[in-house]
DRENKOL-191743 format. One record per residue (C-alpha): residue number from 1; residue in three letters; x, y, z. Coordinates in steps of 0.1 Angstrom, whole numbers, plus 2048, in hexadecimal, padded with zeros to 3 digits. Example, Ala and Ser with C-alpha at 12.3 -4.5 7.8 and 13.67 -1.06 7.14 Angstrom:
1,ALA,87B,7D3,84E
2,SER,889,7F5,847
***
This chain:
1,MET,926,234,829
2,SER,928,250,843
3,GLU,90A,264,835
4,LEU,8EB,266,84B
5,GLN,8CD,253,83E
6,LEU,8B0,26B,838
7,ASN,897,24E,83A
8,ILE,8A1,241,85C
9,LYS,89A,24B,87F
10,THR,8A4,238,89E
11,VAL,88B,23C,8BA
12,LYS,891,232,8DF
13,PHE,874,230,8F8
14,GLY,87A,233,91D
15,GLY,86A,21E,939
16,SER,84E,237,93F
17,SER,845,236,91A
18,LEU,840,210,91B
19,ALA,833,20B,93E
20,SER,810,1FF,934
21,ALA,7FB,1F4,917
22,GLU,7EE,218,914
23,GLN,811,224,910
24,PHE,818,209,8F6
25,ARG,7FB,217,8E1
26,LYS,80A,23A,8E3
27,VAL,82C,22C,8D8
28,LYS,81C,21A,8BA
29,ALA,80A,239,8AF
30,ILE,82A,24D,8B0
31,ILE,83D,233,89B
32,GLU,821,22F,882
33,ALA,81E,255,87E
34,ASP,841,256,86E
35,PRO,84D,238,858
36,THR,871,244,85C
37,ARG,870,238,881
38,ARG,87D,217,877
39,PHE,893,20B,894
40,VAL,885,20B,8B7
41,VAL,898,207,8D8
42,PRO,881,200,8F6
43,SER,888,202,91B
44,ALA,878,1EB,935
45,PRO,856,1F5,943
46,GLY,85A,212,95B
47,LYS,842,220,975
48,ARG,81D,223,96D
49,PHE,817,239,98B
50,SER,82C,249,9A7
51,ASP,82C,22B,9BE
52,ASP,831,211,9A3
53,ILE,851,1FC,9A0
54,LYS,865,1FB,980
55,ILE,869,1D9,970
56,THR,88F,1DC,971
57,ASP,88F,1E2,997
58,MET,879,1C3,99C
59,LEU,891,1AE,987
60,TYR,8AE,1BA,99C
61,THR,899,1B0,9BB
62,ALA,892,18D,9AD
63,GLN,8B7,188,9A6
64,ARG,8C1,192,9C9
65,GLN,8A6,17B,9D8
66,ALA,8B1,15E,9C3
67,ALA,8D6,164,9CB
68,ALA,8CE,164,9F0
69,GLY,8BA,143,9ED
70,GLU,899,155,9F4
71,ASP,878,14F,9E3
72,PHE,875,167,9C5
73,SER,856,158,9B6
74,GLU,83F,175,9C2
75,THR,856,18F,9B2
76,LEU,858,17B,992
77,ASN,832,178,992
78,ILE,82E,19E,994
79,ILE,845,1A1,976
80,ARG,832,185,964
81,LYS,810,196,969
82,ARG,81E,1B8,95D
83,TYR,82A,1AA,93B
84,LEU,80D,192,936
85,GLY,7F5,1AD,93F
86,ILE,803,1C5,924
87,ALA,802,1A9,90A
88,GLU,7DE,1A0,912
89,GLU,7D2,1C4,912
90,LEU,7E2,1CA,8F0
91,GLY,7D3,1AA,8E3
92,LEU,7F5,19B,8DA
93,LYS,7F8,176,8D3
94,LEU,81C,175,8DF
95,ASP,81F,15F,8FE
96,LEU,83D,168,914
97,THR,836,14C,92D
98,ASP,854,137,922
99,GLU,86B,155,922
100,LEU,860,15E,946
101,ASN,864,13A,951
102,GLN,887,13A,943
103,ILE,890,159,956
104,GLY,884,149,976
105,PHE,899,12A,96E
106,ARG,8B8,13F,967
107,LEU,8B3,153,988
108,LYS,8B3,132,99B
109,GLU,8D3,127,989
110,GLY,8E5,147,995
111,ALA,8DF,160,978
112,THR,8F3,180,97B
113,LYS,8E4,1A2,983
114,ASP,8EB,1AD,960
115,PHE,8D7,190,951
116,ALA,8BA,196,968
117,ALA,8B8,1BB,961
118,SER,8BB,1B7,93C
119,ARG,89C,1A1,93A
120,GLY,886,1C0,93F
121,GLU,891,1CF,91E
122,TYR,892,1AD,90D
123,LEU,86E,1A4,915
124,ASN,861,1C7,90E
125,GLY,873,1C6,8ED
126,LYS,862,1A5,8E4
127,LEU,840,1B4,8ED
128,LEU,846,1D4,8D9
129,ALA,853,1C2,8BA
130,GLU,834,1AC,8BA
131,TYR,81D,1CA,8BE
132,LEU,82E,1DE,8A3
133,GLY,834,1C1,88B
134,PHE,859,1C9,88B
135,THR,876,1B0,88C
136,PHE,884,1AA,8AE
137,VAL,8AA,1AB,8B0
138,ASP,8BA,1A0,8D1
139,ALA,8D2,1BA,8DE
140,ALA,8E9,19E,8EA
141,ASP,8F0,195,8C6
142,VAL,8FA,1B9,8BB
143,ILE,907,1CD,8D9
144,CYS,92A,1C0,8E0
145,PHE,93F,1C2,900
146,ASN,961,1B5,907
147,ASP,96A,1A0,925
148,ASN,971,1BF,93A
149,GLY,94E,1CC,934
150,THR,958,1E7,91C
151,LEU,943,1EE,8FE
152,MET,954,1E3,8DD
153,MET,949,1FF,8C6
154,SER,957,1F2,8A5
155,GLU,949,1CF,8AB
156,THR,927,1DD,8B6
157,MET,924,1F3,897
158,MET,92D,1D5,880
159,ALA,914,1BE,892
160,LEU,8F8,1D8,891
161,ARG,8FD,1E1,86D
162,SER,8FF,1BD,862
163,ARG,8DF,1B4,874
164,LEU,8CA,1D3,86C
165,GLU,8D5,1DD,849
166,ASN,8BB,1C8,837
167,LEU,89F,1CC,850
168,PRO,884,1E6,848
169,ASN,87F,1EB,86E
170,ALA,888,1DA,88F
171,VAL,885,1DB,8B5
172,ILE,8A6,1D9,8C7
173,PRO,8A4,1D8,8EE
174,GLY,8B8,1F2,900
175,PHE,8CF,1F0,91F
176,TYR,8E2,1D0,918
177,GLY,8F9,1BD,901
178,SER,911,19F,906
179,ARG,935,197,90B
180,GLN,947,182,8F0
181,ASN,93F,162,904
182,GLY,91A,16A,902
183,GLU,916,176,926
184,ILE,8FC,192,929
185,ILE,909,1B4,935
186,THR,8F6,1D4,93B
187,PHE,8FF,1F9,938
188,SER,8FA,20E,958
189,ARG,8D7,219,961
190,GLY,8C7,22D,945
191,GLY,8DD,21B,92C
192,SER,8C1,216,913
193,ASP,8CA,239,908
194,ILE,8EC,22C,8FE
195,SER,8DD,20F,8EB
196,GLY,8C7,226,8D7
197,SER,8E5,23C,8CF
198,LEU,8F9,21E,8C3
199,VAL,8DC,212,8AC
200,ALA,8D9,235,89E
201,ARG,8FD,237,896
202,ALA,8FE,214,887
203,VAL,8E1,21B,86F
204,ARG,8ED,23E,868
205,ALA,8CC,24D,873
206,GLU,8C2,270,86A
207,ILE,8B5,276,88E
208,TYR,8B6,263,8AE
209,GLU,895,269,8C0
210,ASN,895,262,8E5
211,TRP,871,260,8F2
212,THR,86B,265,917
213,ASP,852,275,92F
214,VAL,85D,299,92B
215,SER,85B,2B1,90D
216,GLY,880,2B5,90A
217,VAL,89D,2C2,91F
218,LEU,892,2DD,937
219,VAL,8A4,2FD,940
220,ALA,8A3,2F4,965
221,ASP,898,2D8,97B
222,PRO,871,2D9,97C
223,ARG,872,2CE,9A0
224,ILE,882,2EF,9A8
225,VAL,874,306,98C
226,LYS,84F,2FF,986
227,ASP,846,2FD,960
228,ALA,86B,301,956
229,ALA,86F,309,931
230,VAL,87A,2F0,917
231,ILE,89B,2F5,906
232,ASN,895,2F5,8E0
233,THR,8B9,2ED,8D5
234,ILE,8D7,2E3,8E9
235,THR,8FA,2D9,8DF
236,TYR,90A,2B8,8E9
237,GLU,924,2CC,8FD
238,GLU,909,2DF,910
239,LEU,8F6,2C0,918
240,ARG,916,2B0,925
241,GLU,91B,2CD,93D
242,LEU,8F7,2CC,949
243,SER,8F8,2A5,94C
244,TYR,917,2A7,961
245,MET,907,2C0,978
246,GLY,8E8,2AB,97E
247,ALA,8D0,2AE,960
248,THR,8C3,28A,95A
249,VAL,8AE,28A,93A
250,LEU,8C7,276,926
251,HIS,8E3,25D,930
252,GLU,902,272,929
253,ASP,915,255,919
254,ALA,8F9,253,8FF
255,ILE,907,273,8EF
256,PHE,928,266,8E2
257,PRO,91E,24C,8C8
258,VAL,906,264,8B6
259,ARG,91C,283,8BB
260,ALA,938,271,8A8
261,ALA,921,26B,88B
262,GLY,911,28D,88B
263,ILE,8EE,280,893
264,PRO,8D7,298,8A6
265,ILE,8C3,28B,8C4
266,ASN,89F,296,8C8
267,ILE,891,292,8EC
268,ARG,86B,28D,8E9
269,ASN,84D,287,8FF
270,THR,839,267,8F9
271,ASN,81B,276,90A
272,ARG,81C,296,8F6
273,PRO,829,28B,8D4
274,SER,821,2AC,8C3
275,ASP,83A,2BE,8D9
276,PRO,85A,2C4,8C5
277,GLY,870,2BC,8E2
278,THR,895,2C5,8E4
279,PHE,8AF,2C0,8C9
280,ILE,8D2,2B7,8D4
281,VAL,8EA,2C1,8B8
282,ALA,910,2C2,8B1
283,ASP,923,2E2,8B8
284,ASP,929,2E8,893
285,SER,905,2E0,889
286,ALA,8F2,2FA,875
287,ASP,8D9,2F9,891
288,SER,8F2,2FE,8AD
289,ASP,8EC,323,8AE
290,ALA,8C6,321,8AB
291,PRO,8B6,33A,8C2
292,THR,8A9,32B,8E3
293,GLY,89A,34B,8EE
294,TYR,8B1,34F,90C
295,THR,8D5,358,911
296,ILE,8DA,339,926
297,THR,8D2,315,91C
298,GLY,8CD,305,93D
299,ILE,8D4,305,963
300,ALA,8DD,2E5,976
301,GLY,8EF,2DD,996
302,LYS,8F6,2C5,9B2
303,LYS,8FA,2C6,9D8
304,GLY,912,2B1,9EC
305,PHE,933,2C3,9E9
306,CYS,94D,2D1,A01
307,ALA,969,2EA,9FE
308,ILE,98D,2E4,A09
309,ASN,99A,307,A11
310,ILE,9BF,30C,A12
311,GLU,9D1,32C,A1C
312,LYS,9F6,334,A1A
313,ALA,A08,355,A17
314,MET,A1C,358,9F7
315,MET,A0C,338,9E9
316,ASN,A0E,346,9C6
317,SER,A34,347,9C7
318,GLU,A38,324,9D4
319,ILE,A3F,30E,9B6
320,GLY,A2D,2ED,9B5
321,PHE,A14,2F7,9D1
322,CYS,9F5,2EC,9BE
323,ARG,A05,2CD,9B1
324,LYS,A0E,2C2,9D4
325,VAL,9EA,2C7,9E0
326,LEU,9DB,2B5,9C3
327,THR,9F4,298,9C7
328,VAL,9E6,293,9EA
329,LEU,9C3,290,9DC
330,GLU,9CE,27A,9C0
331,GLU,9DF,262,9D8
332,LEU,9BF,260,9EC
333,ASN,9AB,25A,9CC
334,ILE,996,27A,9D1
335,SER,989,28A,9B1
336,ILE,986,2B0,9B1
337,GLU,96A,2C4,9A2
338,HIS,978,2E7,9A1
339,MET,996,2FA,9AD
340,PRO,992,320,9B0
341,THR,9B2,332,9BD
342,GLY,9BE,353,9C9
343,ILE,9E1,361,9D0
344,ASP,9E2,352,9F3
345,THR,9C4,33B,9F3
346,MET,9B9,31C,9E1
347,THR,998,30A,9E3
348,ILE,991,2E7,9D7
349,ILE,96D,2DB,9D2
350,VAL,968,2B6,9D7
351,SER,94A,2A0,9DE
352,GLU,93F,29A,A02
353,GLU,93F,275,9FB
354,ALA,964,275,9F1
355,LEU,96E,284,A12
356,LYS,957,26E,A28
357,ASP,96B,262,A46
358,ARG,98B,270,A37
359,GLU,98B,295,A40
360,LYS,9A6,293,A5A
361,THR,9BC,27F,A43
362,VAL,9B8,298,A27
363,ILE,9C0,2B6,A3C
364,SER,9DE,2A4,A4C
365,ARG,9EC,29A,A2B
366,ILE,9E8,2BD,A1C
367,ARG,9F9,2CD,A3A
368,LYS,A16,2B5,A37
369,ALA,A19,2BC,A12
370,VAL,A17,2E2,A10
371,ASN,A17,2EF,A34
372,PRO,9FA,307,A30
373,ASP,9F2,324,A48
374,ASN,9CF,316,A4A
375,CYS,9BC,2F8,A3B
376,THR,996,2F3,A42
377,ILE,979,2E0,A32
378,GLU,958,2F1,A2C
379,HIS,939,2DB,A28
380,GLY,917,2E1,A18
381,ILE,922,2EE,9F6
382,SER,90D,2EC,9D7
383,LEU,919,2F0,9B3
384,LEU,903,301,99A
385,ALA,90A,303,974
386,VAL,8FC,31D,95D
387,VAL,901,310,93A
388,GLY,8FC,320,918
389,ARG,90E,326,8F7
390,GLY,8FC,348,8F6
391,MET,911,354,913
392,ARG,92F,356,8FB
393,ARG,920,372,8E7
394,THR,90B,384,901
395,ARG,91B,39F,917
396,GLY,912,3A1,93B
397,THR,906,37E,940
398,ALA,91B,378,95F
399,ALA,910,399,96D
400,ARG,8EC,390,96A
401,ILE,8F2,36E,97A
402,PHE,902,37D,999
403,ALA,8EA,39A,99B
404,SER,8CD,381,99D
405,LEU,8DF,370,9BA
406,ALA,8E8,390,9CB
407,HIS,8C4,39C,9CB
408,ALA,8BB,37C,9DD
409,ARG,8D7,381,9F6
410,ILE,8E7,360,9EB
411,ASN,90D,35E,9F3
412,VAL,923,350,9D8
413,LYS,93F,33A,9E5
414,MET,950,332,9C4
415,ILE,950,33D,99F
416,ASP,960,329,983
417,GLN,95D,330,95D
418,GLY,96F,31D,943
419,SER,980,32D,925
420,SER,965,320,90E
421,GLU,94C,338,91F
422,LEU,932,31C,91C
423,ASN,92A,31A,941
424,ILE,92F,32B,962
425,ILE,932,315,981
426,ILE,926,325,9A2
427,GLY,92D,317,9C5
428,LEU,914,320,9E0
429,LEU,905,313,A00
430,ASP,8ED,2F6,9FE
431,GLY,8D2,30B,A0E
432,ASP,8D3,323,9F1
433,PHE,8D3,30A,9D5
434,GLU,8AF,309,9CB
435,GLU,8A9,32E,9CE
436,ALA,8C8,335,9BA
437,ILE,8BB,320,99D
438,ARG,899,332,99F
439,ARG,8A9,354,99F
440,ILE,8C0,34E,981
441,TYR,8A3,33E,96E
442,SER,88D,35C,975
443,MET,8A9,374,96A
444,PHE,8AE,363,948
445,VAL,88E,351,93F
446,ASP,871,361,951
447,SER,87D,384,948
448,THR,87F,379,923
449,LEU,85C,36B,924
450,SER,84C,388,935
***
């Protein structure tokens, strides 16, 4: 029963892929081009243009207005026109008027934020199922949460398999499910990726295709590096590293259900369906060492960190020094990012937000705990991750990274490399962040292409 089904693909389409009737037509063409694309997970309609508003955001607004006793009819009318307009343009006979009226009634009666937000996917799923001629399966019937809001994996797999096993194809809305009492609950934003992953695992799909508005995972942020190259193949582990450091193509929690089942994810572009996209594979997959063309796989990073710098003579001989410092941060509920150390120095990288309005408290508690010679906080730190399985077997990678930064006169504040040799974390000043990414990209990608 654990074997992958060679005649099944689960396909998830993001909000931009279903933002208009024109996009619906593209989606239908993609699905009809491959009969193995049997189970479809849609998001709510996204933006049609830069100043547009996502349906999910409008639903949140309507719920807030209703909860405050305000008139939300105008907001609901905008939502109504959007859905009815798509249906009319596609020539669908499906009438969502009653469904939309019921949403308005539920909002007046005090519907939760989760219920309101889930209706975006629910209504889009209804439209897409009608347009494709597929069976509509309400996610509330097959995605199961406990009373604490935690996904019930075993129950969800049983419910999905029981409902889908005899269906030739189906549309299952993303983003939401229900508690055991029937109350609607949603995943975090971007959670339709998780829904697609769960469906793929349940039907034992050969591939989980995730269709969006980019042609795969990019080596670097295209807002920083113009025309950044697409990564052909990336492992789950590499993607986790890049996602943690800010890459946002795929909801990181969507990785786990399919990773456990050995199902590869293919990130594709709805607007350029002929592009092969990026394959996300298991570490032990036969494709995991497929050449990407570059030593590194990707570069990602985030701003908004600070460094707690601690100095004390003979620190290395003082047993329990690090534990005492970390205990202070634990008691203050402050999570650490990295902790490079020297013989007489120790630096702890934490987020700026975690220290907001608590700097004096942190320094005071550390001084009381370990009596350092000096303890200061340095602001304006960025963290940058260079990730790639190719670094494990390529000599001189670190030297090339730091040479590219040195040539740009960029000062490195911190270096951290794990034993897996999968990534190198670099700390630098916020003002150097973008240029550092461009320089490293140029060193490893542009030099290869030229």
